[in-house]
C-alpha positions as CSV (number, residue, x, y, z in Angstrom):
1,M,126.4,71.9,69.6
2,I,128.4,69.2,71.5
3,R,131.2,71.7,72.6
4,S,128.3,74.0,74.0
5,L,126.9,71.1,76.0
6,L,130.5,70.3,77.4
7,L,131.1,74.0,78.2
8,A,127.8,74.1,80.0
9,G,128.6,70.9,81.8
10,A,131.7,72.2,83.1
11,C,129.9,74.7,85.0
12,L,128.2,72.1,87.2
13,P,131.5,71.1,89.3
14,G,131.8,74.7,90.0
15,L,128.6,75.1,91.4
16,L,128.8,72.1,93.6
17,L,132.1,73.5,95.1
18,A,131.1,77.1,95.3
19,T,127.6,76.2,96.7
20,P,127.3,75.4,100.7
21,V,125.1,72.2,101.1
22,F,121.5,73.1,102.5
23,A,118.0,71.4,101.7
24,Q,114.5,70.5,100.8
25,H,112.3,68.5,103.1
26,A,111.4,65.3,101.3
27,I,107.9,64.2,100.8
28,P,107.2,60.7,102.0
29,A,105.7,58.9,99.1
30,A,103.2,56.9,101.3
31,T,101.6,60.1,102.3
32,N,101.9,62.2,99.3
33,P,98.4,63.7,99.0
34,G,98.8,64.8,95.2
35,L,98.2,61.1,93.9
36,T,95.2,59.4,93.1
37,A,94.2,55.9,94.2
38,S,95.0,54.2,90.7
39,Q,98.5,56.1,90.7
40,T,99.8,55.1,94.0
41,R,98.6,51.7,93.2
42,N,101.0,51.0,90.5
43,P,104.7,52.3,91.3
44,A,107.1,50.1,93.1
45,T,107.1,50.7,96.6
46,P,109.8,53.5,97.1
47,E,112.5,53.7,99.6
48,S,111.7,55.8,102.8
49,G,112.0,59.7,102.0
50,D,111.8,59.1,98.0
51,I,109.5,61.8,96.4
52,I,107.0,60.6,94.0
53,V,106.2,63.3,91.2
54,T,103.6,63.2,88.2
55,A,105.7,65.8,86.3
56,L,105.7,63.7,82.9
57,K,102.1,62.8,83.5
58,R,102.8,59.6,85.1
59,P,103.6,58.6,88.7
60,Q,107.4,58.4,89.1
61,M,110.1,58.6,91.7
62,L,111.8,61.9,91.3
63,Q,115.2,60.3,91.2
64,D,114.0,58.2,88.1
65,V,112.6,61.1,86.0
66,P,114.8,61.7,83.2
67,A,114.7,65.5,83.3
68,S,115.5,68.5,85.1
69,V,112.9,68.8,88.0
70,T,112.6,70.8,91.2
71,I,110.0,69.9,94.0
72,L,109.2,72.7,96.5
73,S,107.3,70.6,99.1
74,A,104.2,72.2,101.2
75,D,106.5,72.3,104.4
76,V,109.1,74.3,102.4
77,L,106.3,76.6,100.8
78,R,105.0,77.3,104.3
79,R,108.3,78.0,105.9
80,L,109.0,80.5,103.0
81,D,105.7,82.2,103.4
82,A,104.7,81.5,100.0
83,Q,101.4,83.0,99.4
84,D,101.6,82.5,95.5
85,F,104.6,81.2,93.6
86,S,105.9,84.5,92.6
87,R,107.0,84.8,96.3
88,I,109.4,82.1,95.9
89,A,110.2,81.7,92.1
90,D,113.9,82.7,92.7
91,S,114.4,80.0,94.9
92,V,114.3,77.5,91.9
93,P,117.8,77.2,90.0
94,G,117.4,78.3,86.4
95,L,114.1,80.4,87.2
96,A,113.6,84.0,87.1
97,F,110.7,86.5,87.0
98,A,110.6,89.9,85.5
99,T,107.5,91.7,86.7
100,S,105.3,91.7,89.9
101,G,101.9,92.6,90.8
102,P,98.6,90.8,91.2
103,G,98.3,88.1,88.3
104,N,101.3,89.5,86.3
105,A,104.3,87.4,87.3
106,Q,106.4,86.4,84.1
107,Y,108.5,83.5,84.7
108,I,111.7,82.9,82.6
109,I,113.3,79.3,82.7
110,R,116.6,78.6,81.2
111,G,116.7,82.0,79.7
112,I,113.5,81.7,77.7
113,G,111.4,84.3,78.2
114,G,110.6,88.2,77.3
115,V,108.2,91.3,78.1
116,G,105.4,91.6,75.8
117,F,102.0,93.2,76.1
118,V,99.8,90.6,74.2
119,Q,102.2,87.7,73.8
120,S,101.7,84.2,74.9
121,P,104.0,83.1,77.9
122,T,107.1,81.1,77.6
123,T,106.5,79.1,80.6
124,G,103.4,77.0,81.2
125,V,101.7,77.1,84.5
126,Y,99.2,74.2,85.6
127,L,97.0,73.9,88.6
128,D,96.6,70.0,88.7
129,E,95.5,69.1,85.3
130,T,94.2,72.3,84.5
131,P,96.5,74.8,82.1
132,L,96.5,78.4,83.3
133,Q,98.7,79.8,80.6
134,T,96.8,82.0,77.9
135,R,98.0,84.9,75.7
136,A,98.9,87.7,78.0
137,L,96.7,90.8,78.1
138,R,98.1,94.4,78.9
139,G,99.2,94.2,82.5
140,F,98.4,90.5,83.3
141,S,100.1,87.5,82.4
142,Q,99.1,84.1,84.0
143,P,96.8,83.7,87.2
144,D,98.8,83.2,90.4
145,P,96.8,80.9,92.5
146,Q,97.3,80.8,96.2
147,L,99.6,78.1,97.5
148,F,97.4,76.9,100.7
149,D,96.5,73.4,101.0
150,V,98.9,72.5,98.3
151,A,100.9,69.2,98.3
152,R,104.1,70.5,96.3
153,V,105.0,72.5,93.3
154,E,106.9,70.7,90.4
155,V,109.0,72.8,88.2
156,L,110.3,71.2,84.9
157,R,113.0,73.0,83.3
158,G,113.6,72.5,79.4
159,P,110.7,72.6,76.8
160,Q,107.7,70.5,77.4
161,G,105.8,70.8,74.1
162,V,105.1,67.1,73.7
163,L,103.2,66.5,76.8
164,F,102.0,70.0,77.8
165,G,101.6,71.8,74.5
166,S,102.1,75.4,73.6
167,S,103.8,78.2,75.8
168,T,105.7,75.7,77.5
169,M,109.1,76.7,75.7
170,G,111.2,77.0,78.6
171,G,109.4,74.7,81.0
172,V,106.3,74.2,83.2
173,V,105.4,75.1,86.8
174,R,102.9,72.7,88.1
175,I,101.0,73.3,91.2
176,V,99.7,70.0,92.8
177,T,96.8,70.4,95.3
178,N,95.8,68.0,98.2
179,Q,92.8,65.8,97.0
180,P,90.0,64.7,99.3
181,N,90.5,61.7,101.4
182,A,87.4,59.3,102.0
183,A,89.3,57.4,104.9
184,S,89.2,60.1,107.7
185,V,88.1,63.6,108.7
186,S,90.9,66.0,109.0
187,A,91.1,70.0,109.3
188,L,93.5,72.6,109.3
189,G,93.6,76.3,110.5
190,Q,96.2,78.9,109.9
191,A,96.6,82.4,111.0
192,S,99.5,85.1,110.7
193,V,100.0,88.7,111.4
194,S,103.4,90.4,110.6
195,T,104.6,94.0,110.3
196,I,106.4,95.5,107.4
197,T,109.6,97.8,108.0
198,D,108.3,101.4,107.1
199,G,105.1,100.0,105.9
200,G,101.7,98.3,106.9
201,T,100.7,95.2,108.5
202,N,100.2,91.9,106.7
203,W,97.5,89.3,108.0
204,D,96.0,86.1,106.7
205,A,93.4,83.6,107.9
206,K,93.0,80.3,106.2
207,A,91.3,77.0,106.9
208,M,90.8,73.3,105.3
209,L,88.2,70.7,106.1
210,N,88.3,67.3,104.6
211,L,85.0,65.5,105.2
212,P,84.1,62.0,104.3
213,I,80.5,61.5,103.3
214,V,80.5,57.9,102.4
215,A,83.5,56.1,104.1
216,D,86.2,54.9,101.4
217,T,83.8,56.0,98.7
218,L,82.9,59.8,98.7
219,A,84.7,63.0,100.3
220,L,84.6,66.6,100.1
221,R,87.5,68.8,100.8
222,I,87.1,72.7,101.0
223,S,90.0,75.3,101.7
224,G,90.5,79.0,101.4
225,G,91.2,82.3,103.3
226,V,91.7,85.9,103.0
227,V,95.5,87.3,102.6
228,R,96.1,91.1,103.1
229,Q,99.7,92.2,102.2
230,G,100.3,95.4,103.7
231,G,101.9,98.3,101.7
232,W,105.2,100.0,102.1
233,I,105.2,102.6,99.2
234,D,103.8,106.3,99.9
235,D,102.2,108.4,97.2
236,L,103.2,111.9,97.0
237,R,100.1,112.9,95.0
238,P,101.6,116.0,93.0
239,T,99.2,118.7,91.3
240,T,101.7,120.6,89.1
241,G,104.8,119.4,87.1
242,N,106.8,119.9,90.4
243,L,106.4,116.2,91.8
244,T,106.9,117.4,95.4
245,E,104.2,119.9,95.5
246,N,101.2,119.0,97.4
247,V,98.0,120.5,98.2
248,G,96.3,119.8,101.7
249,T,97.0,117.1,104.3
250,S,95.5,114.3,102.1
251,A,98.0,114.8,99.4
252,V,100.3,112.3,100.8
253,R,99.0,108.6,101.2
254,K,100.6,106.1,103.3
255,D,101.3,102.7,102.2
256,V,99.2,102.8,99.2
257,N,100.4,99.5,97.5
258,W,98.4,97.0,99.8
259,T,96.6,93.9,98.3
260,R,93.9,91.6,99.6
261,T,93.3,88.2,98.0
262,G,90.6,85.9,98.9
263,T,90.4,82.3,97.8
264,V,88.0,79.3,98.0
265,R,88.7,75.8,96.4
266,A,86.3,72.8,96.9
267,A,86.8,69.3,95.4
268,L,84.5,66.3,95.7
269,R,86.0,62.9,95.2
270,W,83.9,59.8,94.3
271,N,85.2,56.3,94.1
272,A,82.5,55.0,92.0
273,S,84.2,51.6,91.9
274,P,87.5,50.1,92.7
275,T,88.7,51.3,89.4
276,L,86.7,54.5,88.7
277,T,87.1,57.7,90.2
278,I,85.3,61.1,89.6
279,T,86.7,64.4,90.9
280,P,84.8,67.7,90.2
281,S,86.4,70.8,91.7
282,L,86.1,74.5,91.9
283,V,88.4,77.3,92.4
284,W,87.6,81.0,93.0
285,Q,90.1,83.6,93.4
286,D,89.6,87.5,93.8
287,A,92.8,89.8,94.2
288,Y,92.7,93.6,94.5
289,S,95.7,95.9,94.9
290,N,95.5,99.6,95.8
291,A,98.1,100.3,93.3
292,D,98.9,99.0,89.7
293,R,102.3,98.0,90.8
294,P,104.9,98.1,93.7
295,H,106.6,101.3,92.3
296,S,109.4,103.2,93.9
297,D,110.3,106.3,91.6
298,V,113.9,106.2,90.6
299,T,113.8,110.1,91.1
300,F,113.4,109.5,94.9
301,G,115.6,106.4,95.1
302,K,114.4,102.8,95.3
303,R,114.9,102.7,99.3
304,A,112.9,105.9,99.6
305,R,109.7,103.6,98.9
306,L,108.1,106.9,97.3
307,K,106.3,107.6,94.2
308,A,104.5,110.4,92.7
309,R,101.1,109.9,90.9
310,Y,98.3,112.4,89.8
311,A,95.4,109.8,89.7
312,D,94.6,106.6,91.9
313,T,95.9,103.3,90.3
314,F,94.7,100.0,91.1
315,A,94.8,96.3,89.9
316,K,91.9,93.9,90.0
317,D,92.2,90.1,89.3
318,R,89.5,87.5,89.7
319,F,89.1,84.1,88.3
320,V,87.1,80.8,88.6
321,I,88.4,77.5,87.5
322,G,85.9,74.7,87.2
323,S,87.2,71.1,86.2
324,L,86.1,67.6,86.1
325,L,88.6,64.9,86.3
326,I,87.7,61.2,85.4
327,E,90.0,58.5,86.1
328,N,89.4,54.7,85.1
329,R,92.0,51.9,85.3
330,F,91.7,48.7,83.0
331,A,93.3,45.6,83.6
332,A,93.8,44.8,79.7
333,L,97.2,45.1,77.9
334,G,99.0,44.7,81.1
335,G,97.0,47.6,82.9
336,F,96.6,51.4,82.0
337,T,94.7,54.3,83.4
338,V,92.4,56.5,81.1
339,S,92.0,59.9,82.4
340,S,89.8,62.8,81.2
341,N,90.0,66.4,82.3
342,S,87.6,69.0,81.3
343,S,88.3,72.6,82.7
344,W,86.9,76.0,82.1
345,L,88.7,79.3,83.0
346,D,87.0,82.6,83.3
347,R,89.4,85.5,84.2
348,R,88.5,89.2,84.6
349,N,91.0,91.9,85.3
350,R,91.0,95.6,85.6
351,L,94.2,97.8,85.7
352,S,94.5,101.6,86.4
353,F,97.6,103.4,85.6
354,D,98.5,107.1,85.8
355,V,99.6,108.7,82.4
356,T,99.0,112.2,83.4
357,A,102.7,113.3,82.8
358,F,102.5,112.0,79.2
359,D,98.8,113.0,78.3
360,S,98.1,116.1,79.9
361,P,100.1,118.0,77.2
362,I,97.2,116.5,74.8
363,V,94.6,118.0,76.6
364,E,96.6,121.3,77.2
365,A,97.1,121.4,73.5
366,I,93.1,121.6,73.2
367,V,91.8,123.6,76.2
368,G,94.9,125.5,77.3
369,P,97.1,125.1,80.3
370,G,95.4,124.0,83.6
371,P,94.7,126.6,86.3
372,G,97.6,127.4,88.7
373,G,100.0,125.1,86.5
374,K,98.0,122.0,87.3
375,L,98.3,118.8,85.1
376,F,95.1,117.4,83.8
377,P,94.8,114.1,85.7
378,T,94.5,111.3,82.9
379,P,94.2,107.7,84.1
380,L,94.5,104.8,81.7
381,I,92.2,101.9,82.2
382,D,93.2,98.4,80.9
383,F,90.5,95.7,81.1
384,G,90.1,92.1,79.9
385,R,88.0,89.0,79.9
386,T,89.4,85.6,79.4
387,R,87.5,82.6,78.9
388,Q,89.3,79.1,78.2
389,F,87.9,75.6,77.7
390,T,90.4,72.8,77.7
391,Q,89.9,69.0,77.2
392,E,92.4,66.4,77.5
393,V,91.9,62.7,77.2
394,R,95.1,60.3,77.9
395,A,96.0,56.7,78.4
396,V,99.0,56.0,80.5
397,S,100.4,52.6,81.1
398,D,100.9,51.1,84.5
399,G,104.6,51.2,84.2
400,L,105.1,47.6,84.4
401,G,107.2,45.7,81.8
402,R,109.5,46.8,79.2
403,L,107.0,49.1,77.4
404,Q,105.4,52.2,78.8
405,Y,103.3,54.7,77.2
406,V,101.4,58.1,77.5
407,L,98.9,58.6,74.7
408,G,96.4,61.5,74.3
409,A,94.3,64.3,72.7
410,F,94.0,67.9,73.5
411,Y,91.6,70.6,72.5
412,R,91.4,74.3,73.5
413,D,89.2,77.2,72.9
414,L,90.2,80.5,74.2
415,H,88.0,83.7,74.1
416,Q,89.6,87.1,75.1
417,D,87.9,90.4,75.1
418,S,90.0,93.5,76.2
419,G,90.4,97.1,75.8
420,R,92.2,100.3,76.8
421,T,90.6,103.7,77.7
422,I,92.5,106.8,78.6
423,S,90.3,109.9,79.9
424,V,90.5,113.0,81.6
425,A,89.4,112.7,85.2
426,D,89.3,116.3,86.0
427,L,89.0,119.4,83.5
428,F,89.0,121.9,86.3
429,G,85.9,123.6,85.1
430,V,86.8,124.0,81.5
431,T,84.4,123.2,78.7
432,A,86.1,121.0,76.4
433,P,85.3,121.7,72.5
434,P,84.4,118.8,70.3
435,P,85.8,116.1,69.5
436,L,87.2,116.0,73.1
437,G,84.2,117.4,74.8
438,A,81.8,114.7,72.8
439,S,82.1,112.3,75.6
440,S,81.7,112.5,79.3
441,P,84.4,111.9,80.8
442,A,86.3,113.2,77.9
443,F,88.3,110.4,76.2
444,I,91.7,110.5,74.7
445,Q,91.6,107.1,73.7
446,D,89.3,104.0,73.3
447,T,90.3,100.7,72.2
448,I,88.6,97.3,72.1
449,V,90.1,93.8,71.0
450,R,88.5,90.5,70.6
451,F,90.6,87.6,70.3
452,R,89.6,84.0,69.5
453,E,92.0,81.0,69.2
454,S,91.1,77.2,69.0
455,E,93.7,74.4,69.1
456,I,93.7,70.6,68.7
457,A,96.3,68.3,69.4
458,G,97.4,64.5,69.6
459,F,100.2,63.6,71.5
460,G,102.1,60.4,72.7
461,E,105.6,59.2,74.0
462,L,106.5,55.5,74.2
463,T,109.4,54.3,76.6
464,Y,111.1,51.1,75.8
465,A,113.8,49.3,77.9
466,I,115.9,48.2,75.3
467,A,118.2,46.6,78.0
468,P,117.7,45.9,81.8
469,K,119.4,49.4,82.6
470,V,118.7,51.2,79.4
471,K,115.6,52.9,78.3
472,V,114.8,55.0,75.2
473,A,111.8,57.4,75.1
474,A,110.3,59.0,71.7
475,G,107.4,61.2,71.7
476,A,105.8,63.7,69.6
477,R,102.7,66.3,69.5
478,V,100.9,67.1,66.4
479,F,99.0,70.4,66.7
480,A,97.0,72.9,64.7
481,Y,95.6,76.1,65.8
482,R,93.4,78.9,64.3
483,Q,93.1,82.6,65.4
484,H,90.7,85.5,64.7
485,E,91.4,89.0,65.9
486,A,89.3,91.8,65.5
487,S,90.1,95.4,66.9
488,R,88.8,98.9,66.6
489,R,90.5,102.3,68.1
490,Y,89.0,105.7,68.4
491,G,91.1,108.7,69.3
492,I,90.2,112.1,70.8
493,G,86.6,112.0,72.2
494,G,86.3,108.1,71.9
495,V,83.3,106.7,70.0
496,A,81.2,109.8,70.5
497,G,84.1,111.8,68.9
498,G,84.1,109.9,65.8
499,D,87.9,109.8,65.5
500,L,88.4,106.5,64.3
501,A,92.0,105.2,64.0
502,Y,91.4,101.8,62.6
503,D,88.9,99.0,62.3
504,Y,90.2,95.5,61.4
505,A,89.8,91.8,61.6
506,E,92.6,89.4,60.7
507,R,92.8,85.5,60.8
508,N,96.0,83.5,61.4
509,R,96.6,79.5,61.3
510,E,99.3,77.2,61.7
511,S,100.0,73.7,62.1
512,G,103.3,71.7,63.1
513,V,105.0,68.8,65.1
514,T,107.0,69.0,68.3
515,P,109.3,66.0,68.9
516,R,111.2,64.7,72.0
517,L,113.8,62.0,72.3
518,T,115.4,60.6,75.6
519,L,117.9,58.0,76.4
520,S,118.4,57.0,80.1
521,Y,120.7,54.6,81.8
522,E,120.7,53.4,85.2
523,P,123.9,51.7,86.4
524,S,122.4,51.1,89.7
525,R,119.3,52.1,91.9
526,A,121.4,54.9,93.2
527,A,122.0,56.8,89.7
528,T,120.3,57.8,86.6
529,L,122.0,59.2,83.7
530,Y,120.1,60.8,80.8
531,A,120.5,62.6,77.4
532,S,117.6,64.3,75.7
533,Y,116.5,66.4,72.8
534,S,113.1,68.3,73.3
535,Q,111.4,71.1,71.5
536,G,108.8,73.8,72.6
537,F,106.7,76.1,70.7
538,R,104.5,79.1,71.2
539,T,101.7,80.4,68.9
540,G,102.0,83.4,66.7
541,G,99.4,86.3,65.9
542,V,98.6,89.3,64.2
543,N,99.3,92.9,64.7
544,A,97.0,96.0,64.5
545,P,97.7,98.7,61.6
546,V,99.5,101.9,62.4
547,T,97.7,105.0,61.0
548,D,97.9,108.6,60.6
549,A,95.6,109.2,63.5
550,I,98.1,107.3,65.9
551,C,101.4,108.3,64.3
552,S,102.1,110.3,61.1
553,A,103.7,108.9,58.3
554,T,106.8,110.9,58.8
555,E,107.1,109.8,62.2
556,R,106.6,106.3,61.2
557,R,109.2,106.4,58.6
558,A,111.7,107.9,60.8
559,A,111.1,105.1,63.4
560,G,111.0,102.3,61.0
561,I,107.5,101.5,61.7
562,P,105.3,99.8,58.8
563,D,101.8,101.1,58.2
564,V,100.4,97.4,58.7
565,P,102.8,95.4,60.8
566,P,102.7,91.8,59.3
567,P,101.4,88.7,61.4
568,Y,104.1,87.1,63.3
569,D,104.7,83.3,63.4
570,S,105.2,80.6,66.4
571,D,108.6,80.6,67.6
572,R,110.3,77.4,68.8
573,T,113.0,76.2,71.0
574,D,115.4,73.3,70.5
575,N,116.8,71.9,73.8
576,Y,119.8,69.4,73.9
577,E,120.5,68.2,77.6
578,I,122.5,65.7,79.6
579,G,121.9,65.0,83.2
580,A,122.4,62.7,86.0
581,K,120.7,62.0,89.5
582,T,122.4,60.2,92.2
583,S,121.1,58.9,95.6
584,L,123.9,58.0,98.1
585,W,124.2,57.2,101.8
586,G,120.9,55.0,101.9
587,G,118.9,58.0,100.2
588,R,120.3,60.6,102.7
589,L,122.4,62.2,100.2
590,R,121.4,63.2,96.7
591,I,123.0,65.2,93.9
592,N,121.0,66.2,90.8
593,G,122.5,68.2,87.7
594,A,121.8,68.9,84.2
595,A,123.6,71.0,81.5
596,Y,121.8,72.2,78.5
597,A,122.0,74.1,75.1
598,I,119.0,75.7,73.7
599,D,118.5,77.4,70.5
600,W,115.3,79.7,70.3
601,K,114.4,80.5,66.8
602,D,112.2,83.3,65.5
603,Y,111.6,84.5,68.9
604,Q,108.6,87.1,69.5
605,Q,109.7,90.4,70.6
606,A,107.6,93.6,71.3
607,F,108.5,96.4,69.3
608,Q,107.6,99.7,71.0
609,T,108.1,103.3,70.3
610,A,106.1,106.5,70.7
611,C,105.2,109.4,68.8
612,G,102.7,112.5,68.8
613,I,102.4,115.3,71.4
614,N,105.2,114.8,74.0
615,N,105.6,111.0,72.6
616,A,102.5,110.5,74.5
617,T,101.0,107.8,72.0
618,T,102.5,104.3,72.4
619,I,103.1,102.1,69.3
620,S,103.7,98.5,70.2
621,F,103.4,95.5,67.8
622,T,105.0,91.9,67.8
623,V,107.7,90.9,65.5
624,N,109.8,87.7,65.0
625,A,112.9,89.3,65.9
626,G,115.7,86.7,65.3
627,R,117.4,84.1,67.4
628,V,118.6,83.6,71.0
629,R,121.1,81.1,72.4
630,S,120.9,80.0,75.9
631,R,123.6,77.8,77.4
632,G,123.8,76.7,81.0
633,G,123.3,74.3,83.9
634,E,121.6,73.6,87.2
635,L,122.8,71.5,90.2
636,E,120.7,70.8,93.3
637,V,122.3,69.1,96.5
638,S,119.9,67.5,99.5
639,V,121.6,65.7,102.4
640,S,120.1,64.6,105.7
641,P,123.3,64.3,107.7
642,V,121.4,63.4,111.2
643,Q,117.9,62.8,112.2
644,G,115.7,65.7,111.9
645,L,118.1,68.0,110.0
646,D,117.5,68.6,106.2
647,L,119.8,70.6,104.0
648,H,119.5,72.0,100.6
649,A,121.5,73.8,98.1
650,G,120.7,74.5,94.5
651,G,122.3,76.9,91.7
652,S,122.3,77.7,88.1
653,F,124.3,79.3,85.4
654,T,122.5,80.8,82.5
655,D,124.2,82.4,79.4
656,A,121.3,83.7,77.2
657,T,122.3,86.0,74.3
658,Y,120.7,87.4,71.2
659,R,122.3,86.3,68.2
660,N,121.4,89.3,66.0
661,A,121.1,93.0,66.7
662,V,118.0,94.3,68.4
663,P,117.5,97.8,67.1
664,N,114.4,98.5,69.1
665,L,116.4,98.0,72.3
666,L,119.8,99.5,70.8
667,L,121.4,96.2,71.6
668,P,124.3,94.7,69.2
669,A,124.5,91.0,68.6
670,G,125.7,88.9,71.4
671,S,124.1,91.2,74.1
672,R,122.6,89.5,77.1
673,V,118.7,88.6,77.2
674,L,116.8,90.9,79.3
675,D,115.7,89.9,82.8
676,V,118.0,86.8,82.7
677,P,120.8,86.8,85.6
678,R,123.6,84.6,84.7
679,W,123.9,83.2,88.3
680,L,121.3,82.1,90.7
681,W,121.7,80.2,93.9
682,N,119.7,79.3,96.9
683,V,120.5,77.5,100.2
684,R,118.2,76.3,102.9
685,G,118.1,74.0,106.1
686,A,115.5,72.9,108.7
687,Y,116.2,71.1,111.9
688,E,113.3,69.4,114.1
689,A,114.0,67.9,117.6
690,A,112.0,66.8,120.6
691,L,112.1,69.5,123.4
692,A,109.8,67.7,125.8
693,D,107.2,65.1,125.9
694,G,104.7,66.1,123.3
695,L,106.6,69.2,122.4
696,T,108.7,69.6,119.2
697,G,111.0,72.5,118.1
698,T,111.8,73.6,114.6
699,L,114.3,75.8,113.0
700,F,114.5,77.0,109.5
701,A,116.8,79.5,107.6
702,A,116.9,80.1,103.8
703,A,119.0,82.4,101.5
704,R,118.9,83.1,97.6
705,R,120.7,85.4,95.6
706,V,119.7,86.6,91.9
707,G,122.4,88.0,90.0
708,A,122.7,91.3,88.0
709,S,120.8,91.5,84.6
710,N,119.5,94.0,82.3
711,S,115.8,95.2,82.1
712,G,114.1,97.3,79.3
713,F,110.6,96.7,79.3
714,G,110.6,97.8,75.5
715,E,111.1,101.5,75.9
716,G,114.0,101.6,73.8
717,E,116.4,102.0,76.7
718,V,118.0,99.0,78.5
719,L,118.6,99.8,82.3
720,P,120.7,97.8,84.6
721,R,118.9,95.4,87.2
722,P,120.9,94.9,90.4
723,A,121.6,91.7,92.1
724,Y,120.0,90.9,95.3
725,A,120.1,88.7,98.1
726,L,117.3,87.7,100.5
727,V,117.4,86.0,103.8
728,D,114.3,84.2,105.6
729,A,114.4,82.5,109.0
730,S,111.9,81.0,111.3
731,A,111.5,79.2,114.8
732,G,108.9,77.5,116.2
733,V,107.5,74.8,118.3
734,R,104.7,72.0,117.6
735,M,102.4,70.3,120.2
736,R,101.0,66.8,120.4
737,D,97.5,68.2,120.1
738,G,98.4,69.7,116.5
739,L,98.9,73.2,117.6
740,G,101.9,75.1,116.3
741,I,103.4,78.6,117.0
742,E,106.0,80.0,114.8
743,L,108.1,83.3,114.6
744,F,109.4,84.1,111.3
745,V,111.1,86.9,109.4
746,T,111.5,87.6,105.7
747,N,114.1,89.6,103.9
748,L,115.9,89.8,107.2
749,F,118.6,92.1,106.0
750,D,116.0,94.6,104.4
751,A,117.2,94.3,100.8
752,V,115.5,96.0,98.1
753,P,114.8,93.5,95.4
754,V,114.4,95.1,91.9
755,F,112.1,92.9,89.7
756,G,112.1,95.3,86.9
757,Q,111.8,98.9,85.6
758,E,108.9,100.7,83.8
759,F,108.7,104.4,82.5
760,T,106.1,106.4,84.6
761,T,106.7,110.0,84.3
762,S,107.7,112.3,81.5
763,P,110.9,114.5,82.1
764,G,109.2,117.1,79.5
765,N,106.4,117.9,82.0
766,T,107.7,117.2,85.6
767,T,110.6,117.8,87.7
768,A,111.5,114.3,87.6
769,T,115.2,113.5,87.4
770,S,114.3,110.3,86.0
771,Y,111.1,109.0,84.3
772,F,111.6,105.4,85.4
773,S,110.3,103.5,88.4
774,Y,111.7,100.4,90.0
775,L,109.3,97.5,90.6
776,V,110.5,96.2,94.2
777,G,109.7,93.7,96.5
778,P,108.8,94.0,100.2
779,P,111.0,95.2,102.9
780,R,111.9,93.0,106.0
781,T,108.9,91.6,107.7
782,V,108.7,90.1,111.0
783,G,105.4,88.0,112.2
784,I,103.9,85.1,113.9
785,R,101.9,82.3,112.7
786,L,99.7,80.0,114.6
787,T,98.6,76.5,113.0
788,K,96.1,73.9,114.2
789,T,95.5,70.4,112.7
790,L,93.1,68.0,113.5
């Protein structure tokens, strides 16, 4: 293990030498809006330009946090045109994401991640104090909150099982919003319009109002807006197995993959006493995409921005988050703050996917071929509702004296109802015999799943200064959870057809302890060195049976599929890390780096295959597949050489491999983990200067490169995922009255970023040269943004 750490650490100097130095804009601690009054009261006054973070659930200066943390400030988020975090995930060293679409971004930190239909995520996502991660539903993972009126985004790399609990095996993404300010009125308005190369038009309109109701006591902050992302992929809409054969002028739909997102966030902050603060808040977000994914069919080429679908597709994702945060500071025992956060997440989603090329043969086997060679359009609908209540209470010391502590308790109650239907949209006048004709529309499959999970945990971390410059921190989380899953599935004709494939109910439970140990050393105020061991975990679950109605016994035996797949256990990560943070040149030069070695035990992998007519029936269940080993490091450099110029560079190396063979993916032991590039790097720079009295000019440029990887999505065939590089730039002016005008371009060189691949057509029933589609990002986009502050 020590040898692995030394090898990973050896990569850091190479990163520094190979990466130009560019940078992030620091957040002045004195105006950092993401902290409570009690939190800003306690830390020692930081140097100018220091960044205060709450990544480890206590206010600390970034350079003092003994962990690998990246901060994206509000200014950087705006300049990168980050509507949600998936837009800029690849700007963070060590972080990659595998899929794209509303509410379906899977984040992989330090090689810890995987694509599965109903698995819990490996990266935690928090909106302030509220956890958003739940077990993924088909087509949807964590919600993606809009990043307007956000103070910063904190990304913690490495397992965070002690303070943040389950599903933080690789790390945590924490979105910190701006809080109400009872001292003064403020307002912000923002609007932009842009055009996409070979595509549609983007536009957005957003606003924020901070209103003191009672001076210095009670304030209301409301923000929100509407964002429309134009499409850039055309739909051929074939009718027969010939993908290029269309009927009528309406057969070709232009720029079909547009999305629209509306958001409202409101918070009321009441300083009930000098020590007590109460903050209820509410977030509503509704996203609709006119296509299930930004697919570009491999048959036509990824740059063709063209797909062929027999039925309309869409994705809908709506959620409401309500929370109540109560904070009270006590002077006893040297001073500490007790925080209670109660939160409620109610999320509904719906996804339509075209499976005509796979399921039309099932219909044809019952009613005969379609007239004129037409395929029977068969849309698949996935739907789900997630309701999650969480309650956390914790006590945090003021950070003065030799002993510091974080002590808390956590409770979570999760309810998920989901299902899948596959129906025949048009029988072309043919009367279907039973059981297919028993329902209207005619069903091919009808599945309902009800999942319940409750979790209770206690956690604590003590930090003790064993010498003036040396601290040791030890913590643990004790947890227990219980699950109940019930599911039933009907085949041809749905419920009315009576073709019951299975009806089952299973229970699962587990308990355990997650530890962390950190040793840090500050030789001076300009440097922090640390070494740590941490652990993360993810809850297990149960699988649905596989019956003859789904896949015959002969096919099951040939594919190695058990009649009843056993439950799968939780999986864990053990992280060994060393790191250094330095602040030089009066704080104008900062170099932060870390090297790590992670062992991922009993990792959860989606085993997927297909059987039946034309292999149209998908069989998927989760197994504990073995072990993954990840080794690597991250490096970030920030420098401000002259006033007004901020530069930043970041890079990472990740070597994540399967330690055992993965037969489902036809991968031998030692193969690279899917969707994990070895190298990632990003650079950015911002310059600001006075042009005239009351007029300030700004320039910004950013580039990021994601290395090549492999993508499989569980179809049993691993495909290459090419490297890509994106360049963004902007130039603007800001006037004394708060009016700002900015011209911007994203993806300047019109690259085609590929975020993954999916199977979408059947070569046995179409003229497709490939039955895969690329999931691609938007082409070059040029626009103008107006901002007004009061």
